[in-house]
C-alpha positions in Angstrom: 0.0 0.0 0.0 1.1 3.5 -0.7 0.7 6.4 1.7 -1.0 9.6 0.4 -1.3 13.1 1.9 -4.8 14.4 1.5 -4.6 18.2 2.2 -7.6 20.3 3.1 -7.5 23.6 1.3 -9.1 26.6 3.1 -9.7 30.2 2.2 -9.0 31.3 5.7 -10.6 34.7 5.3 -13.7 33.5 3.7 -14.5 30.0 4.9 -17.9 30.1 3.3 -19.5 28.1 6.1 -22.0 29.2 8.8 -21.3 28.1 12.4 -23.9 25.4 12.0 -22.2 24.1 8.8 -18.8 24.2 10.5 -20.2 22.0 13.3 -21.8 19.7 10.8 -18.4 19.5 9.0 -16.6 18.6 12.2 -19.2 15.8 13.0 -18.9 14.4 9.5 -15.1 14.5 9.6 -15.1 12.6 12.9 -17.3 9.9 11.4 -15.0 9.8 8.3 -12.0 9.4 10.5 -13.6 6.6 12.3 -14.3 4.8 9.0 -10.6 5.2 8.1 -9.5 3.7 11.4 -12.0 0.8 11.0 -10.8 0.1 7.4 -7.1 0.1 8.3 -6.4 3.0 6.0 -5.7 5.6 8.8 -2.1 6.7 9.4 -2.7 10.0 11.1 -4.5 13.3 10.7 -4.1 16.9 11.8 -5.9 20.2 11.8 -4.0 23.4 11.6 -4.5 26.8 13.1 -4.8 30.0 11.0 -1.8 30.7 8.8 -1.1 33.9 10.8 0.2 31.6 13.6 2.9 30.3 11.2 6.6 31.0 11.8 8.9 30.5 8.8 12.5 29.4 9.5 15.2 29.7 6.8 18.3 28.0 7.9 20.2 28.1 4.6 22.7 30.7 5.9 25.0 30.7 8.9 22.3 32.4 11.0 18.8 31.2 10.6 16.2 33.9 9.6 12.9 33.6 11.5 9.9 35.4 10.2 6.3 35.6 11.6 3.5 34.7 9.4 3.0 32.3 6.5 5.6 31.7 3.8 3.3 32.0 0.9 1.1 35.1 0.3 -1.8 33.4 -1.1 -5.6 33.3 -0.4 -5.9 29.6 0.0 -3.7 27.6 2.4 -3.4 24.2 4.1 -6.1 23.9 6.8 -5.6 20.3 7.8 -4.6 16.9 6.4 -4.9 13.2 6.5 -2.2 10.7 5.9 -3.8 7.5 4.6 -2.8 4.2 3.1 -4.5 3.2 -0.2 -3.9 0.4 -2.7 -3.6 2.9 -5.6 -4.4 6.4 -6.7 -8.0 5.5 -7.6 -8.6 4.4 -4.1 -6.9 7.5 -2.7 -9.1 9.7 -4.9 -12.2 7.9 -3.7 -11.2 8.5 0.0 -10.4 12.2 -0.9 -13.9 12.6 -2.3 -15.4 11.2 0.9 -13.1 13.5 2.9 -14.0 16.6 0.9 -17.7 15.8 1.4 -17.2 15.3 5.1 -15.1 18.4 5.8 -16.9 20.6 3.2 -13.7 21.9 1.6 -11.5 20.8 -1.4 -8.9 18.1 -0.7 -5.7 17.7 -2.7 -4.2 14.2 -3.0 -0.5 13.6 -3.3 1.4 10.3 -2.9 4.5 10.2 -0.7 7.8 9.6 -2.5 8.9 6.0 -2.7 12.5 4.9 -1.9 13.5 5.3 -5.5 12.0 8.8 -6.1 13.6 12.1 -5.4 
């Protein structure tokens, strides 16, 4: 089985959900997570705070440069993620469709690199 990262994409300044819809999203996501666990596809998940809480560290020079705020100045950013195991991309896409329906946001799917990929 291959591991896939399923990233939840948020427009943090315009979530587009009412409080009631957000609560529904959380309930649906919890049920989806339980289904992943029961099916053996669960690796781990995480929800993230607002990008304004980010700190960027650039250690490429002798002294690291530490900057508050997100690295990318874009409207949509990572809001949370799942790491799942799936037999192939088709299965991962099916899981992502269910994840997107549950969390009520788009979900990007990317496989992890294998040992021979760089």
